[in-house]
N, C-alpha and C positions, 0 to 999 in steps of 0.2 A: 504494500500500500504506500502510495506517495502522499506526502504532505505538500500539496500544490499551493504555492503562494502566488496568487495572480496580482502582480504589482505593475501598474502602468508606469513606464519610465518617460523621460522627456524626449520624445521622438516627434519629428515632423514628417510629413509624407515624403518630402524630398530626401530627407536623411536616410530613409529606408531603401531607396532605389538601389538595386544591385548589391544590397548588403546581405540579406538572407536568401539563400537559394531555396525556394519553397513554391508550392502551388496550393490553390484552394478552390473548393467548389462549394456552392450554396444550395441547400435543399429547403424549400418552403414548407414549414410544418403547419402554419396557420396564417391568418391575416396579419398577425403581429409577432410571429416567432419563426426563426430560421435555425438551421443547423449548418455550421461551417465545418467542412472536413479539410483539415490542414495537413499537408505533408512537407516536412522539412527533410531535405536531402541528407543521405548518410554522410556525405562529405561535410556538410554544414554542421550536422550534429556531432561529428567527430571533433570539429573545432570547439564546439561548446564543451565537449568532454575534456579537452585540453585546458579550457578556461576553468572548468570545475576543478580539475587537478591542481591548477595554480592557486585556487582559492583554498582548497582543503588540505593540501600536502603538509602545511605547517601545523595542522591539528591532528594528524594521524601518525601514530607510532608504529614503526616496523622494526622488529629485532634486527640488530646489525647496522641500522642506519640512524643518523641523527634526524630529529624532526625537520621536515622540509627538504630532506636530501634523497629520500627514496624515489626511484623512478616510477612513472605512472604504471608500467606493467607490473612492477613489484607490488605496488599498492593494490592493484586490481586482483592479482593472484592471492594476496594475503587476506584482503577483506571481501573479495568478490567484485565483479564488474559493476554490480548495482550500486556500489558506494558512490560512484560519480554520476550516475544516471539522473538522480533526482535533481542535483544541483545543475546539471547540464540542461535539463528540461526547464527549470526555472529561469535559466539564462536565455533560451530561445523563445519562450512563451510570449512575453510582452511584444517583442519585435515582430514575430511571425504572425501573431494575432492581429496586430495593427495593420500589417501588410495585407492579410487576408480580408479584413474589413474594407480596406482601400480597393483591393482588386475586385471584390464581389459587389461593391456598392451598398453593402448593408449599412443600416443606420441604427446601431444599438442604442437602447434607452436604459440598459441595466448591465451589470457585470455578467459575463457568460458563465455557464456551467461547463466545466472542462472534464472531458473523459478521454483517457489515453487508450488508443486502439493498439498500437504497437510501438515499442521503444527498446533500444539496446545499442550497445557499441557495435559499429560496423554496419548498421542498417538504418533505413529511413525511419524517422520519427513521425508517427501519424496520430493525430488527436482530433477530437471533435469539440466544437464550441457551440453549445445551444444557448441562444440569446434572444431576448425580446427586442423587437425592432419597431421603428416607427412606421406604421402602415401608411399607404397612400390615402390621402383624404380628399373629399369633395367639398369645395367651398361654394357657398351661395353668393349673394350680393355683397360686394364690398365697396362698390362705387355708388355715389349718390345716396349714401345712408343719411338719414335725417335725425337731428337731435337739437334740443335747445341749449344755448350757451348762456350761463348766468353772467350778467353784467352788474357787478356789485358797486354800490354807491357808498363811499366813505362819509360818515356823518360826524358832526362836531362832538356828539356824545361819545362816539368810539374813540376819537382823539383824546377827549378828556379822560376816558377810562384808562387809556394807555399811559397818560401822564400820571394819573393817580397810582397806577401799578408801579411805575418807576419810582415814585416818591415813597411808596411802601417798602420797596426793596433796599433803600438807602437811608441813611440818617447821618447827622453830624454829632461829634462829641463836643459838648459845651461845658465850660466850668460852672460849678454851682457854688455860690458864695452866700446865699441868703436863707439856707435851710440846712437841716441835719441830713445825714446819709440815710438812704432808704433802699429797699430791695430794688435791684435793677441798675443802681448806680455803679460806677467804677471808682473805687477808692484807692488812693496812693498812700501806702502805710509803711511804718516801721513796726516790727514786732520782735519780741524776745521771749522764748518759751522756756519753761523750767518745770521739773517734776521734783516735788519735795524740796523746792528751793535750789535745785541744781540744774544748770543749763544743760541741754543735750544737743548732740550733733544735728545740724540741719534745722534747728529750732529758731534761728535768728536771721533776719533779713532787713534791709533798708530800702525804702522807696519801691516797695513791691506793689504792682497793680493787681487788684482783686475786684472782680465783678461780683457784687453781693447777690446771692441767689444762684450762683453758677455751680455750687457744690464742689468747687475745686479744693476747698480746705476741709478740715475735720468737721463732722456734723456738729452744728451748734455754734461754730466759730463766726460765720458770716452774719448770722442773725443778731449776735450780740454787738455788732458794730453799727447796726441801724440805730438812729437816734443820736449818734455822735456827730459833733461838728468839727470843722477844720481847726487844727491846733489842739484838740482835746486829747487827753490820755485816757485810754480805756483798758480795763483789765478783763480779759476773757477767760472763763473757766470752762474747760471741756474734758471729756473722757475719750481716750483713744479707743477705737474699735478693738474688740478682742482678737480679730484676725488681721490687725495692722501688720504691715510688712516688716517693721522693725520690732523684733520680739521683745526687746528691753522696754518698749513703750506700750505694747499691746495691753489694752484693758486698764491702763493707768490714768489717774487724774493728772491734768496739767494746767498750768496757768500761763497766759500770754499777756505781756504788757505791750499795748499797742498805742501808736500815735498816728493820727490822720493828718496828712499833709495837704491832700487835695481831693476834691469830689467832682466827678464829671458825669454827665448824663447824655443819653441819646436824645437829640432834638430833631424832630422832623423838619424837612425843608419847607420854607414858604415857596409857593409856586410863583416864582419871579425870575428875573434875568439871572440872578445868582445861581438858582437851581438849574437853569438852562445851561449855564457855563460849566458848572462843576459836575453835573450829571449827564446832560445831553450834549456836551462839547459844542454848544451853539452860543452865539453872541447874545441872543435875546430869546425870550420865551416864544415870541411870534415865529422866529426862525425855527425853533425846535418843533413847534406845532406844524409848520410847513413840511419839515423833513419827515415827521411822523405820518402826515397825510400821504406823501409820496411813497413812503415805505409800506404803509398799509395797502395803498392802491396796487403796488407791485405784487405784494403778497397775495391779495385777493385775485388778481389777474392770473397768477401762477396756479392758484387753487382751482379757479374756474377752468383753466385750460386742461389741467390734469383730470378734473371731473368730466369734462367734455370728451376727452380722449377715451376715458374709461367707459362712458356710455356708448360711444361709437364702437369700440372694440368688443364690448359685451354683445351688441347687436350682431356684429359680424361673426363672432364665435358661436352664436346661437344657430347659425346656418351651417355649421361645420358637421359633417358626417364623421364623427370621431368620438371614441370613448377611451380615456386613458387606461393603461394597464394598471394592475394592482401595484406593481413596482413603481411606476411613475407617480401614482397617487400617494404612495408612502413617501417618496422623495418630496413631493409637493407639500405634504403635511409637515415633514421635517423642516422645510423652508419656512412655513407659516409659524411653527413653534420657535424657530430661531429668531424670526422677526419679533415675536412677542417677548422673548428673553431679552433682546436688545432694548426694546422699549421699556421693559421693567428695570433693566440695569441703569438706564438713564435716570430713573427715579429712585435708585438705591435699593431696588427690590430684587428678589430671586423668584424663580418660577415656583419653588416650594412654598415660599411665603405667600405668593399670590394664590396658590391653591388652598392654603389654609384659610386665607381671608375670604375667598369666594365659596369655599366648601366644595369645590370641584376637584376631581382627580386629574392627573395628566392624561389618563386614558380618555376621560370625557372631553378634555380640551382638544385632543387629537381627533376625536370623532366630530366635534363641532367644527373643526377646521377643514374637514373634507370637502364641503361644498365650495368654499372659496378656493381651496387648493385645486379642485377640478376645473373651476372657472379660469384660474390663472394658467393652467396647462393648456386649456382649449384656446385661450387668447394667444399663447405662444405658438401653438400649432397653426392657428389662423394666420398669424404674422409671417411664419415661415413659408406658408403656402403662397401668400401674397408676394413675398420677396421672390419666390421662384417664378411665379406667373408674370411678374413685372420686371424680372431681371435686375433686382436690387442686390447689389453686392457690397462688400466691405473692402475699401481700398486700404493700402498700407498706411496712408496718411490718416484715414479715419480711425483705424485701429490704434495708431499712435496717439491720437487725440483722446480716444477712450481710455487708454492706459494712463495718460496724463491726468485725466479726470479721476481715475481710481486712486492715483498717488495723492492728489489734492484732498480728496474726500477722507483718506486714511492718514493724512499727515506724513506721507512717506516720500522719499526720493525714488527716481527710477532705478538707481543702483540698489536700493533696499528692496524694491519689488522684483528685481531681476531673478533672484534665486527661485521665485515661485512661477516663473514663466516656463511652462511646458506646453506640449501639444494640446492637452485638454483645456488648460487655462486660455490659451490663445484662441482655441475654437469657441469657447464660451464668449470671449470678448467680441469676436467677429459676429457671432450669433446675436449678441446684444445690439451691435451696430445695425445689422440687417433688420432686427425687430423695430428699432427706433425709426428706421427709414420706412418700414411698412406701415407703422402707425401714422407717421407723417403723411404718407401717401393717402391713407384712408381719410385723414383730417382734411387734406387739401381738396379731395374730391367729394366731401360731404356737403349736405344741405343744412346750413346752420341758421337758426333763428335766435335772436337775442332776447333775453328775458331779464328785465331790471329787477333786482332784489336788494334789500338792505343787507349789508355785509354783517356777518357774524364771525367773530374770531374762532378759528378752528382749533 
Protein backbone atom coordinates (compact mmCIF):
# COMPACT_ATOMS: atom_id res chain seq x y z
CA UNK A 1 0.00 0.00 0.00
CA UNK A 2 1.29 3.41 -0.91
CA UNK A 3 0.86 6.59 1.12
CA UNK A 4 0.14 8.83 -1.85
CA UNK A 5 0.73 12.50 -1.08
CA UNK A 6 -0.87 14.56 -3.81
CA UNK A 7 0.91 17.91 -3.54
CA UNK A 8 0.51 20.46 -6.33
CA UNK A 9 3.84 22.17 -6.96
CA UNK A 10 4.54 25.52 -8.61
CA UNK A 11 4.25 24.57 -12.26
CA UNK A 12 3.04 26.55 -15.22
CA UNK A 13 1.83 24.94 -18.42
CA UNK A 14 4.88 26.07 -20.37
CA UNK A 15 7.31 24.76 -17.78
CA UNK A 16 5.88 21.25 -18.26
CA UNK A 17 6.41 21.07 -22.00
CA UNK A 18 8.89 18.39 -22.91
CA UNK A 19 9.67 17.71 -19.26
CA UNK A 20 7.79 14.54 -18.42
CA UNK A 21 7.42 11.85 -21.10
CA UNK A 22 3.88 10.71 -20.60
CA UNK A 23 0.54 10.21 -22.28
CA UNK A 24 -3.01 10.59 -21.04
CA UNK A 25 -6.53 9.62 -22.05
CA UNK A 26 -9.83 10.81 -20.61
CA UNK A 27 -12.98 8.78 -20.01
CA UNK A 28 -16.21 10.60 -19.21
CA UNK A 29 -17.94 8.96 -16.25
CA UNK A 30 -20.80 11.46 -15.88
CA UNK A 31 -21.64 15.03 -16.78
CA UNK A 32 -19.28 16.27 -14.08
CA UNK A 33 -16.78 13.46 -13.49
CA UNK A 34 -13.97 12.02 -15.64
CA UNK A 35 -11.26 9.42 -15.28
CA UNK A 36 -7.79 10.29 -16.58
CA UNK A 37 -5.50 7.36 -17.35
CA UNK A 38 -1.93 8.57 -17.19
CA UNK A 39 1.12 6.67 -18.40
CA UNK A 40 4.59 7.83 -17.41
CA UNK A 41 7.29 6.21 -19.53
CA UNK A 42 9.67 3.69 -17.97
CA UNK A 43 12.57 5.99 -18.87
CA UNK A 44 10.94 8.91 -17.07
CA UNK A 45 10.01 6.81 -14.07
CA UNK A 46 13.57 5.55 -13.80
CA UNK A 47 14.73 9.17 -13.58
CA UNK A 48 12.27 9.60 -10.74
CA UNK A 49 13.69 6.48 -9.07
CA UNK A 50 17.15 8.08 -9.24
CA UNK A 51 15.72 11.26 -7.71
CA UNK A 52 14.10 9.18 -4.97
CA UNK A 53 17.43 7.43 -4.35
CA UNK A 54 19.11 10.83 -3.97
CA UNK A 55 16.51 11.92 -1.42
CA UNK A 56 16.47 8.70 0.62
CA UNK A 57 20.01 7.35 0.57
CA UNK A 58 21.09 9.50 3.51
CA UNK A 59 18.34 7.97 5.66
CA UNK A 60 18.87 4.31 4.80
CA UNK A 61 21.48 2.20 6.58
CA UNK A 62 23.21 -0.66 4.76
CA UNK A 63 25.83 -2.82 6.50
CA UNK A 64 29.31 -2.10 5.17
CA UNK A 65 28.42 1.38 3.90
CA UNK A 66 28.31 4.76 5.53
CA UNK A 67 24.90 6.49 5.32
CA UNK A 68 24.42 8.08 1.94
CA UNK A 69 27.23 6.07 0.31
CA UNK A 70 25.45 2.84 -0.62
CA UNK A 71 24.77 2.55 -4.39
CA UNK A 72 21.15 2.43 -5.57
CA UNK A 73 21.35 -1.26 -6.57
CA UNK A 74 22.72 -2.19 -3.15
CA UNK A 75 19.86 -0.34 -1.41
CA UNK A 76 17.27 -1.99 -3.68
CA UNK A 77 18.75 -5.44 -3.06
CA UNK A 78 18.88 -4.88 0.70
CA UNK A 79 15.48 -3.20 1.21
CA UNK A 80 13.68 -4.35 -1.94
CA UNK A 81 12.98 -2.30 -5.06
CA UNK A 82 9.77 -0.95 -3.58
CA UNK A 83 11.69 1.20 -1.12
CA UNK A 84 12.17 3.84 -3.82
CA UNK A 85 8.93 3.38 -5.74
CA UNK A 86 6.65 5.37 -3.45
CA UNK A 87 8.98 8.37 -3.38
CA UNK A 88 9.43 8.14 -7.14
CA UNK A 89 5.67 8.13 -7.68
CA UNK A 90 5.26 11.15 -5.43
CA UNK A 91 7.88 12.86 -7.59
CA UNK A 92 6.17 12.26 -10.96
CA UNK A 93 2.55 12.61 -9.80
CA UNK A 94 2.04 16.40 -9.58
CA UNK A 95 3.82 17.18 -12.85
CA UNK A 96 2.31 14.34 -14.85
CA UNK A 97 -1.19 15.04 -13.53
CA UNK A 98 -0.97 18.71 -14.45
CA UNK A 99 0.27 17.75 -17.91
CA UNK A 100 -2.59 15.24 -18.29
CA UNK A 101 -5.13 17.92 -17.33
CA UNK A 102 -3.58 20.27 -19.87
CA UNK A 103 -3.52 17.69 -22.68
CA UNK A 104 -7.05 16.38 -22.15
CA UNK A 105 -8.62 19.79 -21.52
CA UNK A 106 -10.23 18.62 -18.28
CA UNK A 107 -11.33 21.36 -15.87
CA UNK A 108 -11.05 19.87 -12.36
CA UNK A 109 -13.01 21.42 -9.51
CA UNK A 110 -11.61 19.19 -6.76
CA UNK A 111 -8.58 17.10 -5.91
CA UNK A 112 -8.41 13.79 -7.82
CA UNK A 113 -8.74 10.30 -6.43
CA UNK A 114 -5.54 8.49 -7.44
CA UNK A 115 -5.35 4.75 -8.14
CA UNK A 116 -2.15 3.05 -9.30
CA UNK A 117 -2.61 0.52 -12.12
CA UNK A 118 0.99 -0.58 -12.54
CA UNK A 119 4.28 0.62 -11.13
CA UNK A 120 7.80 -0.62 -10.65
CA UNK A 121 11.42 -0.16 -11.63
CA UNK A 122 12.08 -0.60 -15.34
CA UNK A 123 8.42 -0.37 -16.43
CA UNK A 124 5.87 2.27 -17.33
CA UNK A 125 4.03 3.83 -14.41
CA UNK A 126 0.28 3.83 -15.07
CA UNK A 127 -2.27 5.41 -12.78
CA UNK A 128 -5.80 6.77 -12.98
CA UNK A 129 -7.08 10.06 -11.62
CA UNK A 130 -10.83 10.22 -11.06
CA UNK A 131 -11.88 13.81 -10.61
CA UNK A 132 -14.93 16.02 -10.61
CA UNK A 133 -14.84 18.54 -13.46
CA UNK A 134 -16.75 21.60 -14.47
CA UNK A 135 -19.51 20.55 -16.84
CA UNK A 136 -20.46 22.51 -19.92
CA UNK A 137 -23.23 24.90 -19.02
CA UNK A 138 -26.00 26.61 -20.95
CA UNK A 139 -26.53 30.29 -20.21
CA UNK A 140 -29.67 32.29 -20.95
CA UNK A 141 -29.96 36.04 -21.39
CA UNK A 142 -27.06 38.13 -20.20
CA UNK A 143 -27.41 41.15 -22.52
CA UNK A 144 -30.14 43.67 -21.87
CA UNK A 145 -30.83 42.52 -18.31
CA UNK A 146 -32.89 45.14 -16.46
CA UNK A 147 -32.43 46.34 -12.89
CA UNK A 148 -32.98 49.54 -10.84
CA UNK A 149 -29.95 51.47 -9.61
CA UNK A 150 -30.24 53.32 -6.31
CA UNK A 151 -29.25 56.98 -6.44
CA UNK A 152 -28.68 57.95 -2.86
CA UNK A 153 -29.01 61.50 -1.62
CA UNK A 154 -26.75 62.62 1.20
CA UNK A 155 -28.68 64.71 3.73
CA UNK A 156 -27.54 67.24 6.33
CA UNK A 157 -28.78 64.91 9.07
CA UNK A 158 -26.40 62.19 7.85
CA UNK A 159 -23.46 64.62 7.84
CA UNK A 160 -24.38 65.75 11.36
CA UNK A 161 -24.54 62.13 12.49
CA UNK A 162 -21.04 61.48 11.09
CA UNK A 163 -19.66 64.54 12.90
CA UNK A 164 -21.31 63.45 16.14
CA UNK A 165 -19.79 59.96 15.78
CA UNK A 166 -16.36 61.49 15.21
CA UNK A 167 -16.76 63.63 18.32
CA UNK A 168 -17.75 60.59 20.39
CA UNK A 169 -14.61 58.71 19.33
CA UNK A 170 -12.20 61.42 20.49
CA UNK A 171 -11.81 63.75 23.42
CA UNK A 172 -9.22 66.09 24.92
CA UNK A 173 -7.51 65.90 28.28
CA UNK A 174 -8.08 69.11 30.22
CA UNK A 175 -6.62 70.08 33.60
CA UNK A 176 -9.05 70.22 36.55
CA UNK A 177 -8.40 72.91 39.17
CA UNK A 178 -11.80 73.68 40.68
CA UNK A 179 -12.85 70.35 42.16
CA UNK A 180 -11.67 67.15 43.82
CA UNK A 181 -10.72 63.99 41.96
CA UNK A 182 -13.51 61.69 40.86
CA UNK A 183 -13.82 58.37 39.07
CA UNK A 184 -12.83 58.69 35.43
CA UNK A 185 -10.22 61.38 36.09
CA UNK A 186 -6.53 60.83 35.47
CA UNK A 187 -4.50 61.78 38.53
CA UNK A 188 -0.77 62.41 38.65
CA UNK A 189 0.42 61.13 42.03
CA UNK A 190 3.33 60.23 44.25
CA UNK A 191 2.91 57.21 46.49
CA UNK A 192 4.98 55.30 49.04
CA UNK A 193 3.75 51.95 50.30
CA UNK A 194 4.60 50.06 53.47
CA UNK A 195 3.60 46.91 55.33
CA UNK A 196 3.85 47.07 59.13
CA UNK A 197 5.73 50.35 58.68
CA UNK A 198 8.38 48.83 56.38
CA UNK A 199 8.66 49.94 52.74
CA UNK A 200 8.61 47.15 50.16
CA UNK A 201 10.13 46.79 46.72
CA UNK A 202 8.03 48.32 43.94
CA UNK A 203 5.81 50.20 46.40
CA UNK A 204 7.13 53.71 45.70
CA UNK A 205 6.72 55.97 42.65
CA UNK A 206 6.69 59.65 41.76
CA UNK A 207 4.46 61.49 39.31
CA UNK A 208 2.64 58.29 38.31
CA UNK A 209 -0.40 58.73 36.06
CA UNK A 210 -3.42 56.74 37.22
CA UNK A 211 -6.92 56.77 35.73
CA UNK A 212 -9.33 56.37 38.62
CA UNK A 213 -11.65 53.44 37.99
CA UNK A 214 -9.28 51.71 35.57
CA UNK A 215 -8.57 48.86 38.01
CA UNK A 216 -4.83 49.13 37.37
CA UNK A 217 -3.98 49.29 41.09
CA UNK A 218 -4.85 47.07 44.06
CA UNK A 219 -8.62 46.84 44.71
CA UNK A 220 -9.75 49.77 46.85
CA UNK A 221 -6.75 51.97 46.08
CA UNK A 222 -8.26 54.14 43.35
CA UNK A 223 -11.57 54.63 45.14
CA UNK A 224 -9.80 56.17 48.17
CA UNK A 225 -8.26 58.91 46.01
CA UNK A 226 -11.67 60.25 45.00
CA UNK A 227 -12.55 63.39 46.90
CA UNK A 228 -8.92 64.47 47.19
CA UNK A 229 -7.77 67.80 45.76
CA UNK A 230 -4.52 68.90 44.15
CA UNK A 231 -1.72 69.22 46.70
CA UNK A 232 -3.47 67.12 49.33
CA UNK A 233 -1.85 64.19 51.13
CA UNK A 234 -3.98 61.05 51.23
CA UNK A 235 -3.35 57.84 53.17
CA UNK A 236 -4.74 54.79 51.43
CA UNK A 237 -5.32 51.50 53.28
CA UNK A 238 -5.63 48.32 51.22
CA UNK A 239 -5.22 44.56 51.50
CA UNK A 240 -3.22 42.72 48.87
CA UNK A 241 -5.16 39.88 47.18
CA UNK A 242 -4.36 36.41 48.51
CA UNK A 243 -3.19 35.35 45.03
CA UNK A 244 -0.96 38.43 44.57
CA UNK A 245 2.11 37.64 42.47
CA UNK A 246 4.56 38.75 45.19
CA UNK A 247 4.18 36.05 47.83
CA UNK A 248 5.63 38.25 50.61
CA UNK A 249 2.73 40.69 50.11
CA UNK A 250 -0.13 38.31 49.30
CA UNK A 251 -3.03 38.74 51.73
CA UNK A 252 -1.27 41.41 53.80
CA UNK A 253 -2.54 44.85 54.84
CA UNK A 254 -0.64 47.81 53.41
CA UNK A 255 -0.60 51.58 53.73
CA UNK A 256 0.16 54.03 50.91
CA UNK A 257 0.95 57.67 51.55
CA UNK A 258 -0.11 59.56 48.42
CA UNK A 259 0.09 63.11 47.14
CA UNK A 260 -1.91 64.42 44.17
CA UNK A 261 -0.03 66.77 41.86
CA UNK A 262 -2.50 67.12 39.01
CA UNK A 263 -6.00 66.09 37.96
CA UNK A 264 -7.07 65.84 34.32
CA UNK A 265 -10.35 64.83 32.71
CA UNK A 266 -11.61 63.90 29.26
CA UNK A 267 -13.48 66.84 27.76
CA UNK A 268 -15.59 66.44 24.63
CA UNK A 269 -14.84 68.75 21.73
CA UNK A 270 -17.03 71.69 20.89
CA UNK A 271 -18.17 71.29 17.29
CA UNK A 272 -16.20 74.25 15.98
CA UNK A 273 -13.20 75.04 13.80
CA UNK A 274 -10.80 73.72 16.47
CA UNK A 275 -12.55 70.36 16.31
CA UNK A 276 -12.31 70.44 12.49
CA UNK A 277 -8.56 71.16 12.65
CA UNK A 278 -7.60 68.64 15.34
CA UNK A 279 -9.95 65.81 14.36
CA UNK A 280 -10.91 66.37 10.74
CA UNK A 281 -7.60 67.89 9.55
CA UNK A 282 -9.62 70.70 7.98
CA UNK A 283 -9.27 74.45 8.39
CA UNK A 284 -12.91 75.05 9.25
CA UNK A 285 -15.99 73.08 10.28
CA UNK A 286 -17.64 74.00 6.98
CA UNK A 287 -14.71 72.49 5.08
CA UNK A 288 -14.99 69.33 7.19
CA UNK A 289 -18.70 69.09 6.42
CA UNK A 290 -17.96 69.46 2.70
CA UNK A 291 -15.37 66.68 2.77
CA UNK A 292 -17.73 64.42 4.67
CA UNK A 293 -20.46 65.09 2.09
CA UNK A 294 -18.15 64.06 -0.77
CA UNK A 295 -16.85 61.06 1.14
CA UNK A 296 -20.38 59.85 1.91
CA UNK A 297 -21.48 60.42 -1.67
CA UNK A 298 -18.56 58.35 -2.99
CA UNK A 299 -19.26 55.64 -0.42
CA UNK A 300 -22.95 55.43 -1.33
CA UNK A 301 -22.16 55.42 -5.05
CA UNK A 302 -19.79 52.47 -4.55
CA UNK A 303 -22.45 50.65 -2.51
CA UNK A 304 -25.07 51.35 -5.17
CA UNK A 305 -22.81 50.03 -7.94
CA UNK A 306 -22.00 46.84 -6.02
CA UNK A 307 -25.67 46.23 -5.29
CA UNK A 308 -26.57 46.84 -8.94
CA UNK A 309 -23.93 44.41 -10.19
CA UNK A 310 -25.13 41.84 -7.67
CA UNK A 311 -28.74 42.19 -8.85
CA UNK A 312 -27.71 41.85 -12.49
CA UNK A 313 -25.50 38.80 -11.95
CA UNK A 314 -28.10 37.07 -9.80
CA UNK A 315 -30.56 37.43 -12.68
CA UNK A 316 -28.01 36.09 -15.16
CA UNK A 317 -27.04 33.20 -12.87
CA UNK A 318 -30.70 32.24 -12.53
CA UNK A 319 -30.73 31.36 -16.26
CA UNK A 320 -27.74 29.02 -15.87
CA UNK A 321 -28.35 25.32 -16.46
CA UNK A 322 -25.93 24.22 -13.76
CA UNK A 323 -25.87 22.70 -10.28
CA UNK A 324 -22.66 22.78 -8.21
CA UNK A 325 -21.13 19.49 -7.15
CA UNK A 326 -21.04 18.57 -3.47
CA UNK A 327 -17.29 19.25 -3.46
CA UNK A 328 -17.78 22.71 -4.99
CA UNK A 329 -20.54 23.50 -2.52
CA UNK A 330 -18.35 22.48 0.42
CA UNK A 331 -15.57 24.73 -0.86
CA UNK A 332 -18.10 27.54 -1.28
CA UNK A 333 -19.35 27.09 2.28
CA UNK A 334 -15.72 27.10 3.49
CA UNK A 335 -15.27 30.46 1.78
CA UNK A 336 -18.43 31.86 3.37
CA UNK A 337 -17.27 30.74 6.83
CA UNK A 338 -13.81 32.26 6.27
CA UNK A 339 -15.45 35.58 5.36
CA UNK A 340 -17.50 35.41 8.56
CA UNK A 341 -14.38 34.66 10.60
CA UNK A 342 -12.61 37.67 9.08
CA UNK A 343 -15.59 39.93 9.85
CA UNK A 344 -15.69 38.68 13.44
CA UNK A 345 -11.93 39.09 13.85
CA UNK A 346 -12.21 42.78 12.94
CA UNK A 347 -14.59 43.10 15.91
CA UNK A 348 -12.29 41.14 18.20
CA UNK A 349 -14.49 38.02 18.18
CA UNK A 350 -13.92 34.38 17.33
CA UNK A 351 -16.29 32.01 15.59
CA UNK A 352 -16.60 30.02 18.82
CA UNK A 353 -17.63 33.14 20.77
CA UNK A 354 -20.11 34.07 18.03
CA UNK A 355 -21.69 30.61 18.21
CA UNK A 356 -22.03 30.88 21.98
CA UNK A 357 -23.64 34.31 21.66
CA UNK A 358 -26.12 33.28 18.93
CA UNK A 359 -26.77 29.79 20.25
CA UNK A 360 -25.93 28.26 16.86
CA UNK A 361 -23.43 25.52 16.14
CA UNK A 362 -20.84 25.72 13.38
CA UNK A 363 -22.72 22.93 11.61
CA UNK A 364 -25.86 25.11 11.60
CA UNK A 365 -23.87 28.06 10.30
CA UNK A 366 -22.50 25.91 7.47
CA UNK A 367 -26.00 24.73 6.59
CA UNK A 368 -27.31 28.31 6.58
CA UNK A 369 -24.40 29.36 4.33
CA UNK A 370 -25.22 26.84 1.59
CA UNK A 371 -27.80 28.91 -0.38
CA UNK A 372 -25.49 31.92 -0.67
CA UNK A 373 -22.50 29.67 -1.39
CA UNK A 374 -24.43 28.03 -4.24
CA UNK A 375 -25.46 31.41 -5.59
CA UNK A 376 -21.84 32.64 -5.53
CA UNK A 377 -20.70 29.55 -7.42
CA UNK A 378 -23.45 29.98 -10.01
CA UNK A 379 -22.43 33.63 -10.51
CA UNK A 380 -18.80 32.54 -11.00
CA UNK A 381 -19.81 29.92 -13.56
CA UNK A 382 -22.05 32.40 -15.38
CA UNK A 383 -19.17 34.91 -15.52
CA UNK A 384 -16.83 32.21 -16.85
CA UNK A 385 -19.32 31.32 -19.57
CA UNK A 386 -19.76 34.97 -20.56
CA UNK A 387 -15.97 35.42 -20.69
CA UNK A 388 -15.75 32.40 -23.01
CA UNK A 389 -18.63 33.50 -25.25
CA UNK A 390 -17.39 37.09 -25.53
CA UNK A 391 -13.68 36.27 -25.79
CA UNK A 392 -12.77 38.10 -22.58
CA UNK A 393 -9.23 37.26 -21.48
CA UNK A 394 -6.74 38.40 -18.86
CA UNK A 395 -3.66 40.12 -20.25
CA UNK A 396 -0.29 40.09 -18.51
CA UNK A 397 -0.76 43.79 -17.67
CA UNK A 398 -4.18 43.14 -16.13
CA UNK A 399 -2.85 40.25 -14.06
CA UNK A 400 0.00 42.48 -12.86
CA UNK A 401 -2.52 45.16 -11.84
CA UNK A 402 -4.59 42.56 -9.97
CA UNK A 403 -1.48 41.35 -8.13
CA UNK A 404 -0.60 44.95 -7.23
CA UNK A 405 -4.11 45.32 -5.81
CA UNK A 406 -3.67 42.16 -3.73
CA UNK A 407 -0.40 43.54 -2.36
CA UNK A 408 -2.00 46.87 -1.45
CA UNK A 409 -5.01 45.21 0.19
CA UNK A 410 -2.79 42.99 2.35
CA UNK A 411 -0.04 45.52 3.08
CA UNK A 412 2.58 43.48 1.20
CA UNK A 413 5.25 44.18 -1.38
CA UNK A 414 5.48 42.16 -4.58
CA UNK A 415 8.64 40.53 -3.23
CA UNK A 416 6.73 39.36 -0.16
CA UNK A 417 3.95 37.98 -2.36
CA UNK A 418 6.29 36.23 -4.78
CA UNK A 419 6.80 33.02 -2.71
CA UNK A 420 3.04 32.38 -2.97
CA UNK A 421 2.94 32.73 -6.74
CA UNK A 422 2.38 29.31 -8.28
CA UNK A 423 0.28 27.98 -11.13
CA UNK A 424 -2.88 27.68 -9.02
CA UNK A 425 -2.51 31.18 -7.59
CA UNK A 426 -1.89 32.74 -10.98
CA UNK A 427 -4.84 30.84 -12.48
CA UNK A 428 -7.08 32.20 -9.72
CA UNK A 429 -5.88 35.75 -10.34
CA UNK A 430 -6.49 35.41 -14.09
CA UNK A 431 -9.96 33.99 -13.36
CA UNK A 432 -10.72 36.98 -11.12
CA UNK A 433 -9.73 39.37 -13.91
CA UNK A 434 -12.00 37.57 -16.41
CA UNK A 435 -14.84 37.53 -13.90
CA UNK A 436 -14.58 41.30 -13.34
CA UNK A 437 -14.57 41.87 -17.10
CA UNK A 438 -17.61 39.62 -17.54
CA UNK A 439 -19.52 41.48 -14.82
CA UNK A 440 -18.55 44.79 -16.42
CA UNK A 441 -19.80 43.45 -19.78
CA UNK A 442 -23.19 42.60 -18.27
CA UNK A 443 -23.30 46.02 -16.57
CA UNK A 444 -22.45 47.86 -19.79
CA UNK A 445 -25.18 46.01 -21.74
CA UNK A 446 -27.86 46.23 -19.03
CA UNK A 447 -31.02 48.34 -18.97
CA UNK A 448 -30.66 50.54 -15.89
CA UNK A 449 -33.33 52.70 -14.27
CA UNK A 450 -32.41 55.16 -11.52
CA UNK A 451 -34.28 55.16 -8.24
CA UNK A 452 -33.76 58.03 -5.79
CA UNK A 453 -33.52 56.89 -2.17
CA UNK A 454 -32.33 58.48 1.05
CA UNK A 455 -28.93 57.07 1.95
CA UNK A 456 -28.54 54.90 5.00
CA UNK A 457 -25.07 54.10 6.32
CA UNK A 458 -24.31 50.43 5.62
